[in-house]
C-alpha positions, 0 to 999 in steps of 0.5 A, a space after each residue: 519560166 514556163 511550165 508544161 506538165 504532161 504527167 498523168 494522175 490516176 485519180 486515186 484518193 479523195 478530192 479533199 486529199 488532193 486539194 486539202 492544202 489549198 483550202 478549196 480556193 481557186 489559187 494560183 498554186 492549185 491551178 499551176 500544179 496540175 497536169 496539162 498546164 502551161 504557165 508563166 509571168 507575162 505583161 498584160 496590156 489593159 486598154 480601157 474601152 473608151 481609149 480603144 474607140 478613139 482615133 490614133 491622133 487622139 490616143 497620141 494626145 492623151 498619152 502625151 498628156 499622161 507624160 506631163 506631171 500636171 495633166 497625168 492625174 486627169 487622163 491616167 484612168 483612160 490610158 492603157 497600162 501594162 501590168 505584170 501577171 501570172 498567166 496559166 492555161 489549165 483544164 478548160 480555162 485560161 486564168 490570170 493572177 497577180 502573182 504565183 502566190 495569189 489566192 484567187 484569179 484576177 478577172 474572169 477566167 477565159 473559157 478555151 472554147 470561147 477563143 476565136 483566134 490566138 496569135 503571136 506578133 514580133 515586137 519589131 513588127 509593131 510600127 510606132 508601138 501601135 497594136 493592130 493599127 488600133 491601139 497605141 501603147 506607151 511603152 514595151 518592157 525591154 525584155 519582151 520580144 513578142 505580143 500574144 493576142 487572145 481574141 474571144 467573142 466579146 473582147 481581145 486581150 493582149 500580153 507582152 511575152 518575154 524572150 521567144 516564148 509567144 509561139 509556145 503559148 500559141 501552140 499550148 492554147 490551141 492544143 488545149 482548146 482542141 482537147 476541150 472540143 474533143 472532150 465535149 463531143 465525147 471523142 476523147 479516149 483519155 479519161 479526164 483527170 479528177 483534179 482537172 475536173 474539180 478545178 474546171 468546176 471552181 473555174 465555172 463557179 468563179 466565172 458565173 460569179 464574175 458575170 453576175 457581178 458585172 450584170 448587176 453593175 451594168 443594171 445599176 449604171 443603167 438605172 443611174 443614167 435613167 435617174 439622171 436623165 429623169 432629173 435633168 428633164 425636170 419631171 416631178 415624181 408623182 406621189 403615192 396615193 394617201 399623201 
């Protein structure tokens, strides 16, 4: 299910020859076929920010409402969900895809150097299905035995891992991060493969695009809130000169 490739690429041939079949896109096939890669199917736990801020009692009430047919439509959007994802550690990033055949990542790639902490937790140690004493999950896939937690400066991502592979993920992510730090400091004695450098470039561009879109959305939401507050205050908008 998982793949850890250790073969070396000599860097011969043009980038267009290496990646011609993929059309230059940041596809799952392109990312997973490189060396120094670990990949596999996981279950991502998506937790809305509003839900994570609530006390456990209110979380339990919302999950109960979600299980009721009449009420589920009203609360589903703010309750956690578990989705099947293809996770891949490659080069300087962690990528998430909907499947192994996806043409682009799902969400922003995670820079390995941004990771503060990564760990695995046995499912048996999750009392009452509560993650880190903060978040209640409604269900855990039967085949999963561990929870993988990836903490960055801005957020925490959770993944349920099938079998006993979580420790392998932790080891690979930590090793890949250390390689990134060593390479950035100029201490690496191993030439960085051209294909990984190319994929890193695509990952950087995808990340910048994602952040620009997120910033524009936040700006639009701020303007919308300001306009709503302005209208509710009953203040009239001054007319421009000449009217």
